[in-house]
C-alpha positions, 0 to 999 in steps of 0.5 A, spaced: 911 691 969 915 688 963 921 692 961 925 691 954 932 689 956 938 691 951 938 684 949 931 684 947 932 691 943 938 688 939 934 682 937 928 686 935 931 687 928 933 680 927 926 677 929 922 683 925 927 681 918 926 674 919 918 675 919 918 680 913 922 675 909 918 669 911 912 673 909 915 675 902 917 667 901 909 666 903 907 671 898 912 668 892 910 661 893 903 661 894 898 663 889 894 670 890 888 666 892 891 663 897 894 669 900 888 673 900 884 667 903 890 667 909 889 674 910 881 674 910 882 668 915 887 673 919 882 679 919 876 675 921 879 672 927 882 679 929 876 683 927 872 678 932 877 679 937 876 686 937 868 686 936 867 682 942 869 687 947 865 693 943 859 688 943 859 686 950 857 692 954 851 693 949 848 686 950 850 685 957 844 689 960 839 685 955 842 678 956 845 679 963 838 678 966 837 672 962 843 668 962 846 664 968 852 668 972 857 663 971 864 665 969 869 661 966 877 661 966 882 659 962 889 660 965 895 658 962 901 657 966 909 656 965 912 651 970 919 651 971 921 646 977 918 650 983 917 656 979 910 658 976 909 664 971 902 666 969 902 667 961 895 668 960 889 669 964 882 669 960 876 670 964 869 670 960 861 668 962 855 667 958 854 674 955 861 674 953 860 667 949 854 671 946 858 677 944 863 672 941 857 668 936 854 675 934 861 678 932 863 672 929 857 672 925 858 679 923 865 678 921 862 671 917 857 676 913 862 681 912 867 676 909 862 672 904 859 679 902 866 682 900 
């Protein structure tokens, strides 16, 4: 369980202000077309990531019997001398990859249709 320390709480307004200022500078420097392209790319990846867990239970009964049951894992560790900390642990299989392709195709269709 992660908790927020008082130092983290005090740093939040500073970090949020820096992020908003950076966004303001990007919008002022880049033209409208580049900002729209950047936002479309952001929402493409965000939408694909959100659709995968929604599509997976629907296609698992269909593709689960056809595809191999092999699973893969991405494990991101942070090592400090003798201490190892897991930063991210992602496990997926072939059905998840099919869900990735389908959701990516849907989002690409939506991006080009827009």
